FIPAPA-125406 format. One record per residue (C-alpha): residue number from 0; y, x, z; chain. Coordinates in Angstrom, 1 decimal. Example, Ala and Ser with C-alpha at 12.3 -4.5 7.8 and 13.67 -1.06 7.14 Angstrom:
# FIPAPA-125406
ATOM   pos        v        u        w   unit
ATOM     0     -4.5     12.3      7.8      A
ATOM     1     -1.1     13.7      7.1      A
This chain:
# FIPAPA-125406
ATOM   pos        v        u        w   unit
ATOM     0    -37.2    -10.5    -24.8      A
ATOM     1    -33.4    -10.6    -24.2      A
ATOM     2    -33.8    -12.9    -21.2      A
ATOM     3    -36.5    -10.6    -19.7      A
ATOM     4    -34.2     -7.6    -20.3      A
ATOM     5    -31.3     -9.3    -18.6      A
ATOM     6    -33.3    -10.3    -15.6      A
ATOM     7    -34.6     -6.7    -15.2      A
ATOM     8    -31.0     -5.4    -15.5      A
ATOM     9    -29.7     -7.8    -12.8      A
ATOM    10    -32.5     -6.9    -10.5      A
ATOM    11    -31.8     -3.2    -10.9      A
ATOM    12    -28.2     -3.9     -9.9      A
ATOM    13    -29.3     -5.8     -6.8      A
ATOM    14    -28.5     -9.2     -8.4      A
ATOM    15    -30.3    -12.4     -9.1      A
ATOM    16    -29.6    -15.4    -11.2      A
ATOM    17    -28.4    -18.8     -9.9      A
ATOM    18    -30.3    -21.9    -10.8      A
ATOM    19    -27.9    -22.6    -13.6      A
ATOM    20    -28.0    -19.0    -14.9      A
ATOM    21    -24.2    -18.8    -14.8      A
ATOM    22    -23.3    -16.4    -11.9      A
ATOM    23    -25.2    -13.5    -10.4      A
ATOM    24    -26.0    -13.4     -6.7      A
ATOM    25    -26.3    -10.2     -4.7      A
ATOM    26    -29.7     -9.7     -3.0      A
ATOM    27    -29.4     -6.0     -2.3      A
ATOM    28    -26.9     -3.3     -2.4      A
ATOM    29    -25.9     -1.9     -5.8      A
ATOM    30    -26.8      1.7     -6.6      A
ATOM    31    -24.1      4.0     -5.1      A
ATOM    32    -22.2      1.1     -3.6      A
ATOM    33    -21.7      2.8     -0.3      A
ATOM    34    -19.8      5.7     -2.0      A
ATOM    35    -16.5      4.0     -2.4      A
ATOM    36    -14.9      7.2     -3.8      A
ATOM    37    -17.9      8.6     -5.7      A
ATOM    38    -18.6     12.2     -4.8      A
ATOM    39    -15.2     12.4     -3.0      A
ATOM    40    -16.4      9.9     -0.3      A
ATOM    41    -16.3     11.1      3.3      A
ATOM    42    -18.8     10.1      6.0      A
ATOM    43    -16.8      9.8      9.1      A
ATOM    44    -16.1      6.4     10.6      A
ATOM    45    -14.2      7.2     13.8      A
ATOM    46    -10.4      7.4     14.6      A
ATOM    47    -10.1     10.4     12.2      A
ATOM    48    -11.9      8.6      9.3      A
ATOM    49     -8.7      8.6      7.2      A
ATOM    50     -7.6     12.2      7.8      A
ATOM    51    -10.4     14.1      6.1      A
ATOM    52    -10.3     16.0      2.8      A
ATOM    53    -12.3     14.6     -0.1      A
ATOM    54    -15.9     15.5      0.4      A
ATOM    55    -16.1     17.4     -2.9      A
ATOM    56    -13.2     19.9     -2.1      A
ATOM    57    -14.3     23.5     -2.0      A
ATOM    58    -13.7     25.5      1.2      A
ATOM    59    -10.8     27.3     -0.5      A
ATOM    60     -9.2     24.1     -1.6      A
ATOM    61     -9.6     22.7      1.9      A
ATOM    62     -7.2     25.5      3.0      A
ATOM    63     -4.6     24.1      0.5      A
ATOM    64     -5.3     20.6      2.0      A
ATOM    65     -4.6     22.0      5.5      A
ATOM    66     -1.3     23.5      4.4      A
ATOM    67     -0.2     20.1      3.0      A
ATOM    68     -1.4     18.4      6.2      A
ATOM    69      0.9     20.6      8.3      A
ATOM    70      4.0     19.5      6.4      A
ATOM    71      2.8     15.9      6.5      A
ATOM    72      2.0     15.9     10.2      A
ATOM    73      4.6     18.2     11.9      A
ATOM    74      8.2     17.1     12.6      A
ATOM    75     11.2     18.2     10.6      A
ATOM    76     14.3     19.3     12.5      A
ATOM    77     18.0     19.1     12.1      A
ATOM    78     20.2     21.8     10.6      A
ATOM    79     21.1     24.5     11.3      A
ATOM    80     17.8     25.7     12.7      A
ATOM    81     15.7     28.8     12.8      A
ATOM    82     12.8     26.8     11.3      A
ATOM    83     14.3     27.0      7.8      A
ATOM    84     11.2     25.7      6.1      A
ATOM    85     11.5     22.4      8.0      A
ATOM    86     15.2     21.9      8.6      A
ATOM    87     17.6     19.4      7.0      A
ATOM    88     16.4     16.2      8.7      A
ATOM    89     18.7     13.2      8.3      A
ATOM    90     21.4     12.7      9.3      A
ATOM    91     20.2      9.1      8.8      A
ATOM    92     16.5      8.6      9.1      A
ATOM    93     13.7      6.3     10.1      A
ATOM    94     11.4      9.0     11.4      A
ATOM    95     11.1     12.8     11.6      A
ATOM    96      7.5     13.2     10.3      A
ATOM    97      5.4     11.4      7.6      A
ATOM    98      2.5     11.0     10.2      A
ATOM    99      4.7      8.9     12.4      A
ATOM   100      4.7      6.1      9.9      A
ATOM   101      1.2      6.7      8.4      A
ATOM   102     -0.4      7.0     11.8      A
ATOM   103     -3.6      9.1     11.5      A
ATOM   104     -3.0      8.6      7.7      A
ATOM   105     -3.6      4.9      8.3      A
ATOM   106     -1.8      1.7      8.4      A
ATOM   107      1.6      1.0     10.2      A
ATOM   108      2.5     -2.0     12.2      A
ATOM   109      5.5     -4.1     13.0      A
ATOM   110      7.4     -3.3     16.2      A
ATOM   111      6.8     -5.2     19.4      A
ATOM   112      9.6     -7.7     20.3      A
ATOM   113     11.1     -5.3     22.9      A
ATOM   114     10.7     -2.1     20.8      A
ATOM   115     13.7      0.2     20.5      A
ATOM   116     12.8      1.4     16.9      A
ATOM   117     10.6      0.3     14.0      A
ATOM   118      8.7      3.5     13.4      A
ATOM   119      5.8      2.7     10.9      A
ATOM   120      7.8     -0.2      9.5      A
ATOM   121     11.0     -0.1      7.5      A
ATOM   122     13.4     -2.6      6.0      A
ATOM   123     14.3     -2.6      2.3      A
ATOM   124     17.8     -3.9      1.3      A
ATOM   125     19.2     -5.1     -2.0      A
ATOM   126     21.5     -7.7     -3.4      A
ATOM   127     20.9    -10.0     -6.4      A
ATOM   128     21.5     -8.3     -9.8      A
ATOM   129     23.0     -9.8    -12.9      A
ATOM   130     22.7     -9.0    -16.6      A
ATOM   131     25.5     -6.5    -16.3      A
ATOM   132     23.3     -4.4    -13.9      A
ATOM   133     20.4     -4.0    -16.4      A
ATOM   134     20.8     -0.2    -16.7      A
ATOM   135     20.7      0.2    -12.9      A
ATOM   136     17.6     -2.0    -12.5      A
ATOM   137     15.8     -0.1    -15.3      A
ATOM   138     16.2      3.1    -13.3      A
ATOM   139     16.3      2.1     -9.7      A
ATOM   140     14.5     -1.2     -9.7      A
ATOM   141     17.0     -2.9     -7.4      A
ATOM   142     20.7     -3.2     -6.9      A
ATOM   143     21.4     -1.5     -3.5      A
ATOM   144     23.3     -3.2     -0.7      A
ATOM   145     26.8     -1.7     -1.2      A
ATOM   146     27.3     -0.3      2.3      A
ATOM   147     23.8      0.6      3.5      A
ATOM   148     21.9      1.3      0.3      A
ATOM   149     18.3      0.2     -0.5      A
ATOM   150     16.8      1.0      2.9      A
ATOM   151     18.1      0.6      6.5      A
ATOM   152     17.9      3.7      8.6      A
ATOM   153     17.7      2.7     12.3      A
ATOM   154     17.7      6.3     13.6      A
ATOM   155     20.1      9.2     13.2      A
ATOM   156     20.7     12.8     14.3      A
ATOM   157     23.1     13.4     17.2      A
ATOM   158     26.7     13.0     16.1      A
ATOM   159     25.8     10.4     13.5      A
ATOM   160     25.5      6.7     14.2      A
ATOM   161     22.4      5.0     13.0      A
ATOM   162     22.9      2.2     10.5      A
ATOM   163     21.6     -0.6     12.7      A
ATOM   164     18.7     -2.0     14.7      A
ATOM   165     15.9     -4.3     13.5      A
ATOM   166     14.4     -7.0     15.6      A
ATOM   167     11.5     -9.4     14.6      A
ATOM   168     10.8    -12.8     15.9      A
ATOM   169      8.1    -15.1     14.9      A
ATOM   170      7.6    -18.8     14.1      A
ATOM   171      4.1    -20.3     14.0      A
ATOM   172      2.2    -22.7     11.8      A
ATOM   173     -1.3    -24.1     12.0      A
ATOM   174     -4.0    -24.0      9.2      A
ATOM   175     -7.1    -26.2      9.4      A
ATOM   176    -10.6    -25.3      8.1      A
ATOM   177    -12.8    -28.1      6.8      A
ATOM   178    -15.0    -27.9      9.9      A
ATOM   179    -12.1    -28.4     12.2      A
ATOM   180    -11.3    -24.8     13.2      A
ATOM   181     -7.5    -24.3     13.7      A
ATOM   182     -5.9    -21.0     13.1      A
ATOM   183     -2.3    -20.2     14.1      A
ATOM   184     -0.4    -18.1     11.7      A
ATOM   185      2.9    -16.3     12.5      A
ATOM   186      5.8    -15.8     10.1      A
ATOM   187      8.3    -13.1     10.9      A
ATOM   188     12.1    -13.4     10.8      A
ATOM   189     14.2    -10.3     10.6      A
ATOM   190     17.5     -9.8     12.5      A
ATOM   191     19.7     -6.7     11.8      A
ATOM   192     22.1     -6.0     14.7      A
ATOM   193     24.4     -3.2     15.9      A
ATOM   194     25.6     -2.4     12.4      A
ATOM   195     27.7      0.7     12.6      A
ATOM   196     29.3      0.8      9.2      A
ATOM   197     30.4     -2.8      8.6      A
ATOM   198     28.9     -6.1      7.7      A
ATOM   199     26.0     -6.5      5.3      A
ATOM   200     26.8     -8.1      1.9      A
ATOM   201     26.5    -11.9      2.4      A
ATOM   202     23.7    -12.1     -0.2      A
ATOM   203     21.6     -9.2      1.2      A
ATOM   204     17.9     -9.5      0.5      A
ATOM   205     15.7     -8.1      3.3      A
ATOM   206     12.1     -7.0      3.1      A
ATOM   207     10.0     -5.6      5.9      A
ATOM   208      7.3     -3.1      4.8      A
ATOM   209      4.7     -1.5      7.0      A
ATOM   210      3.3      1.9      6.0      A
ATOM   211      0.1      1.5      4.0      A
ATOM   212     -3.0      3.7      4.4      A
ATOM   213     -3.0      7.1      2.6      A
ATOM   214     -6.7      7.2      1.6      A
ATOM   215     -7.8      7.5     -2.0      A
ATOM   216     -4.3      7.7     -3.5      A
ATOM   217     -5.2     10.5     -5.9      A
ATOM   218     -8.1      8.4     -7.2      A
ATOM   219     -5.8      5.4     -7.8      A
ATOM   220     -3.5      7.7     -9.7      A
ATOM   221     -6.5      8.9    -11.8      A
ATOM   222     -7.4      5.5    -13.1      A
ATOM   223     -6.6      5.4    -16.8      A
ATOM   224     -3.6      3.1    -17.6      A
ATOM   225     -5.7      1.4    -20.2      A
ATOM   226     -8.3      0.3    -17.6      A
ATOM   227     -5.5     -1.2    -15.4      A
ATOM   228     -3.9     -3.0    -18.3      A
ATOM   229     -7.3     -4.4    -19.4      A
ATOM   230     -7.2     -6.6    -16.3      A
ATOM   231     -3.6     -7.9    -17.0      A
ATOM   232     -3.3    -11.5    -18.2      A
ATOM   233      0.4    -12.3    -17.8      A
ATOM   234      0.1    -15.6    -19.7      A
ATOM   235     -3.2    -16.5    -18.1      A
ATOM   236     -4.8    -16.9    -21.5      A
ATOM   237     -8.3    -17.2    -19.9      A
ATOM   238     -7.2    -20.1    -17.8      A
ATOM   239     -8.5    -18.9    -14.5      A
ATOM   240     -5.2    -19.3    -12.7      A
ATOM   241     -4.8    -15.5    -12.2      A
ATOM   242     -2.1    -13.9    -14.3      A
ATOM   243     -1.8    -10.3    -13.0      A
ATOM   244      0.8     -8.2    -14.8      A
ATOM   245      1.9     -4.6    -14.7      A
ATOM   246      5.2     -3.5    -13.1      A
ATOM   247      7.1     -1.1    -15.4      A
ATOM   248      9.2      1.4    -13.4      A
ATOM   249     11.3      4.5    -13.9      A
ATOM   250      9.6      7.9    -13.9      A
ATOM   251     12.1     10.6    -12.8      A
ATOM   252     10.2     13.4    -14.4      A
ATOM   253      9.5     11.9    -17.7      A
ATOM   254     12.9     10.1    -17.8      A
ATOM   255     11.4      6.9    -19.1      A
ATOM   256      9.8      3.6    -18.0      A
ATOM   257      6.1      3.8    -17.3      A
ATOM   258      3.4      1.9    -15.4      A
ATOM   259      4.0      1.4    -11.7      A
ATOM   260      1.0      2.0     -9.3      A
ATOM   261      2.2      2.7     -5.8      A
ATOM   262      4.1      0.8     -3.2      A
ATOM   263      3.8     -2.9     -2.1      A
ATOM   264      5.3     -4.0     -5.4      A
ATOM   265      4.0     -1.1     -7.5      A
ATOM   266      7.5      0.2     -7.6      A
ATOM   267      6.5      3.9     -8.0      A
ATOM   268      4.8      5.5    -11.0      A
ATOM   269      3.3      8.6     -9.4      A
ATOM   270      2.3      9.9     -6.0      A
ATOM   271      4.7     12.8     -6.3      A
ATOM   272      7.7     10.5     -6.8      A
ATOM   273      6.5      8.2     -4.0      A
ATOM   274      6.4     11.3     -1.7      A
ATOM   275      9.9     12.4     -2.8      A
ATOM   276     11.3      8.9     -2.3      A
ATOM   277      9.8      8.8      1.2      A
ATOM   278     11.3     12.2      2.1      A
ATOM   279     14.7     11.0      0.9      A
ATOM   280     14.8      7.5      2.3      A
ATOM   281     12.7      7.9      5.5      A
ATOM   282     13.8     11.3      6.6      A
ATOM   283     17.0     12.1      4.7      A
ATOM   284     15.5     15.1      3.0      A
ATOM   285     16.5     16.1     -0.6      A
ATOM   286     14.2     17.6     -3.2      A
ATOM   287     14.6     18.7     -6.8      A
ATOM   288     13.2     15.3     -7.8      A
ATOM   289     15.8     13.4     -5.6      A
ATOM   290     18.6     15.9     -5.0      A
ATOM   291     21.1     13.3     -3.6      A
ATOM   292     21.3     12.7      0.1      A
ATOM   293     21.0      9.2      1.6      A
ATOM   294     24.6      9.0      2.9      A
ATOM   295     26.7      6.2      1.5      A
ATOM   296     30.4      6.3      0.8      A
ATOM   297     31.5      4.7      4.0      A
ATOM   298     29.3      6.9      6.2      A
ATOM   299     31.7      9.7      6.7      A
ATOM   300     29.9     11.3      9.7      A
ATOM   301     26.7     11.4      7.6      A
ATOM   302     28.5     13.0      4.7      A
ATOM   303     30.1     15.7      6.8      A
ATOM   304     26.9     16.7      8.7      A
ATOM   305     25.3     20.1      7.9      A
ATOM   306     22.3     20.1      5.5      A
ATOM   307     19.2     22.2      5.2      A
ATOM   308     19.8     23.8      1.8      A
ATOM   309     19.4     22.6     -1.7      A
ATOM   310     16.8     21.2     -1.9      A
ATOM   311     15.7     20.7      1.7      A
ATOM   312     12.1     20.1      0.6      A
ATOM   313     11.2     23.0     -1.6      A
ATOM   314      9.1     22.6     -4.7      A
ATOM   315      6.2     24.5     -2.9      A
ATOM   316      6.3     22.1      0.1      A
ATOM   317      6.5     19.1     -2.2      A
ATOM   318      3.5     20.4     -4.1      A
ATOM   319      1.5     21.0     -0.9      A
ATOM   320      2.2     17.5      0.3      A
ATOM   321      1.2     16.1     -3.1      A
ATOM   322     -2.1     18.0     -2.9      A
ATOM   323     -2.8     16.7      0.6      A
ATOM   324     -1.9     13.1     -0.3      A
ATOM   325     -4.0     13.2     -3.4      A
ATOM   326     -7.1     14.4     -1.6      A
ATOM   327     -7.3     12.3      1.6      A
ATOM   328    -10.9     11.0      1.4      A
ATOM   329    -12.1      7.5      1.4      A
ATOM   330    -14.8      6.7      4.1      A
ATOM   331    -18.2      5.5      3.0      A
ATOM   332    -19.1      1.9      3.5      A
ATOM   333    -21.3      0.7      6.3      A
ATOM   334    -24.2     -1.8      6.4      A
ATOM   335    -24.0     -2.5      2.6      A
ATOM   336    -27.6     -3.8      2.5      A
ATOM   337    -27.6     -6.0      5.6      A
ATOM   338    -28.1     -9.8      5.1      A
ATOM   339    -24.7    -10.7      6.6      A
ATOM   340    -22.8     -8.3      4.4      A
ATOM   341    -24.7     -9.4      1.3      A
ATOM   342    -24.0    -13.0      2.1      A
ATOM   343    -20.3    -12.2      2.6      A
ATOM   344    -20.2    -10.4     -0.7      A
ATOM   345    -21.6    -13.4     -2.5      A
ATOM   346    -18.9    -15.6     -0.8      A
ATOM   347    -16.2    -13.1     -1.8      A
ATOM   348    -17.3    -13.5     -5.4      A
ATOM   349    -17.8    -17.3     -5.0      A
ATOM   350    -14.2    -17.6     -3.8      A
ATOM   351    -13.0    -15.5     -6.8      A
ATOM   352    -11.4    -12.8     -4.7      A
ATOM   353    -12.5    -10.2     -7.2      A
ATOM   354    -10.1    -11.7     -9.7      A
ATOM   355     -7.3     -9.7     -8.1      A
ATOM   356     -9.3     -7.3     -5.9      A
ATOM   357    -11.0     -5.7     -8.9      A
ATOM   358    -14.1     -3.9     -7.5      A
ATOM   359    -14.8     -0.9     -9.7      A
ATOM   360    -13.1      1.7    -11.9      A
ATOM   361    -14.0      5.1    -13.4      A
ATOM   362    -11.3      7.8    -13.1      A
ATOM   363    -10.1      9.8    -16.0      A
ATOM   364    -11.7     13.0    -17.2      A
ATOM   365     -8.3     14.6    -17.2      A
ATOM   366     -7.3     13.7    -13.7      A
ATOM   367     -4.6     15.8    -12.0      A
ATOM   368     -7.3     17.5     -9.8      A
ATOM   369    -10.9     18.2    -10.9      A
ATOM   370    -12.3     16.6     -7.8      A
ATOM   371    -10.7     13.3     -8.8      A
ATOM   372    -12.1     13.3    -12.3      A
ATOM   373    -15.0     11.2    -13.6      A
ATOM   374    -15.5      9.4    -10.3      A
ATOM   375    -17.0      5.9    -10.1      A
ATOM   376    -14.8      4.3     -7.4      A
ATOM   377    -14.6      0.9     -5.7      A
ATOM   378    -11.0      0.4     -4.4      A
ATOM   379    -11.0     -3.4     -4.6      A
ATOM   380     -7.6     -3.6     -6.3      A
ATOM   381     -6.3     -4.1     -9.8      A
ATOM   382     -3.0     -2.4     -9.1      A
ATOM   383     -1.3     -5.4    -10.8      A
ATOM   384      1.4     -7.8     -9.6      A
ATOM   385      0.4    -11.3     -8.6      A
ATOM   386      2.5    -14.3     -7.5      A
ATOM   387      1.3    -14.9     -4.0      A
ATOM   388      3.3    -18.1     -3.4      A
ATOM   389      6.4    -18.9     -1.3      A
ATOM   390      4.7    -18.3      2.0      A
ATOM   391      4.5    -14.5      1.4      A
ATOM   392      7.6    -14.2     -0.6      A
ATOM   393     10.3    -11.7      0.4      A
ATOM   394     12.6    -13.1     -2.4      A
ATOM   395     13.5     -9.5     -3.3      A
ATOM   396     12.8     -8.4     -6.9      A
ATOM   397     11.8     -4.8     -7.7      A
ATOM   398     11.8     -3.7    -11.3      A
ATOM   399      9.8     -6.4    -13.0      A
ATOM   400      8.3     -7.8     -9.8      A
ATOM   401      9.7    -11.1     -8.7      A
ATOM   402     10.4    -12.1     -5.1      A
ATOM   403      7.0    -13.8     -4.9      A
ATOM   404      4.9    -11.0     -6.5      A
ATOM   405      3.0     -8.2     -4.8      A
ATOM   406      0.7     -5.5     -6.0      A
ATOM   407     -2.9     -6.2     -5.0      A
ATOM   408     -3.5     -3.8     -2.0      A
ATOM   409     -6.7     -1.7     -2.0      A
ATOM   410     -9.4     -3.0      0.4      A
ATOM   411    -11.4      0.2      0.8      A
ATOM   412    -11.3      1.4      4.4      A
ATOM   413     -9.9     -2.0      5.6      A
ATOM   414    -12.8     -2.4      8.0      A
ATOM   415    -11.9      0.8      9.8      A
ATOM   416     -8.3     -0.1     10.5      A
ATOM   417     -8.9     -0.8     14.2      A
ATOM   418    -11.0      2.3     14.7      A
ATOM   419     -8.3      4.5     13.2      A
ATOM   420     -5.1      2.7     14.2      A
ATOM   421     -6.0      0.6     17.2      A
ATOM   422     -4.8     -2.6     15.7      A
ATOM   423     -5.7     -5.1     13.0      A
ATOM   424     -2.4     -6.1     11.5      A
ATOM   425     -2.3     -6.7      7.8      A
ATOM   426     -0.1     -7.7      4.8      A
ATOM   427      3.1     -6.1      3.7      A
ATOM   428      5.0     -6.9      7.0      A
ATOM   429      2.0     -6.9      9.4      A
ATOM   430      2.3    -10.6     10.1      A
ATOM   431     -1.5    -11.1      9.9      A
ATOM   432     -3.2    -10.2     13.2      A
ATOM   433     -6.6    -10.0     11.6      A
ATOM   434     -8.3    -10.3      8.3      A
ATOM   435     -8.8    -14.1      8.5      A
ATOM   436     -5.1    -14.6      9.0      A
ATOM   437     -4.4    -12.3      6.0      A
ATOM   438     -6.6    -14.5      3.8      A
ATOM   439     -4.9    -17.7      5.0      A
ATOM   440     -1.5    -16.4      4.0      A
ATOM   441     -2.7    -16.1      0.3      A
ATOM   442     -1.1    -18.6     -2.0      A
ATOM   443      0.1    -18.8     -5.6      A
ATOM   444     -2.5    -17.2     -7.8      A
ATOM   445     -4.8    -16.9     -4.8      A
ATOM   446     -4.4    -20.5     -3.6      A
ATOM   447     -7.7    -21.6     -5.2      A
ATOM   448     -9.5    -18.7     -3.5      A
ATOM   449     -7.9    -19.6     -0.1      A
ATOM   450     -9.0    -23.2     -0.5      A
ATOM   451    -12.6    -22.0     -1.1      A
ATOM   452    -12.4    -20.0      2.1      A
ATOM   453    -11.0    -23.0      4.0      A
ATOM   454    -14.2    -24.9      3.0      A
ATOM   455    -16.4    -22.3      4.6      A
ATOM   456    -18.2    -23.0      7.9      A
ATOM   457    -18.4    -20.6     10.8      A
ATOM   458    -21.5    -18.8      9.5      A
ATOM   459    -19.9    -18.3      6.1      A
ATOM   460    -16.6    -17.1      7.6      A
ATOM   461    -18.4    -14.6      9.8      A
ATOM   462    -20.4    -13.4      6.7      A
ATOM   463    -17.2    -13.0      4.7      A
ATOM   464    -15.6    -11.0      7.5      A
ATOM   465    -18.7     -8.9      7.9      A
ATOM   466    -18.4     -8.0      4.2      A
ATOM   467    -14.7     -7.1      4.4      A
ATOM   468    -15.3     -5.0      7.6      A
ATOM   469    -18.0     -3.1      5.7      A
ATOM   470    -15.4     -1.9      3.1      A
């Protein structure tokens, strides 16, 4: 009776048993699988697919969403200005609007070799920390480069010199599949030039970061901490080679160390703090959460420049942007029940990709917004840190994250990247020019999964990519 009940349950979920009765295989779409964000899922799949409010927002709440969108999309200006709600930009900055980095609320990209700026990509800076810096690391996560801080600003207001210019060059390497297919991978190398405030510290650690997509962030914030920690296995006690662990970071509101969720290394605890940090570091705008400007001691022209009030981003504006970023909807999946996508899904599981890209969570009943509560979501991330090997390492620790560890990025919406952003560049620095290259950069805890993929033939590779592009 138990066996019959198990078979009936698997069939109801769109699964079948293998010959050895050890692993299920997907033969049809699971119930509700296309609704990646539950009832918040949006249906658009064109270039505006990432810019829509969650489908379950009421008309009145959509007005609040539009207000937040205006502050996210429109440019801020220098002080003094008649536009007092949006002044105070800079003096040092990377961009003048959130939307410039998160293009159409989507994914950024590295600059072309001859580009004059790195908009939609930034460079983090730090220097190695010792035991004596433990208190600084607990609160800031890194020990900032003494002259330029923790992020290089390559733009500035008139009258202020930008900190420097970033250039990227690439070296290449070849990877071979079992069937003979050769894929060229490119590895970026950063060069910082035209430094206007002195030399960098000789031990400066650099890390290029492209802007990640903005969709579904409120839902990720609404996942209970206990559900995230349930997937953590820092000592790899189950022996599967995957030892995801939580980053623990400083919460400025609670004034204590908490679980990190956001950023490429899970270095931010909440979406509001992530937003405030972006205002401060990317645009030089203060808030009550981060009241200090981004001028360093040696940057006298920056320190003497006019500001836009204290704070420059009011609490009301910060709250509006928070509501907007919490409620950007996740697009529905496409073609979930086609043979190619189902075959690719089986291969995804066969390779063990779900070991880090955890498929499904339920959001908390007490989520920050009622539309985010009690949703069954499929983000394809565990929000944990994983050692991805030396190939992807930036060698720059952040809180508890090592120089080889990265937070698993969500995969929902990944198949619409080209439709929204007009490119298909992936990973933290955009080095991968397509999803296959992104897979082939996996190492460390994901080395076994990559080796599985390298054994796939052309039909299997195409099926795996069909599945990923359906997300």
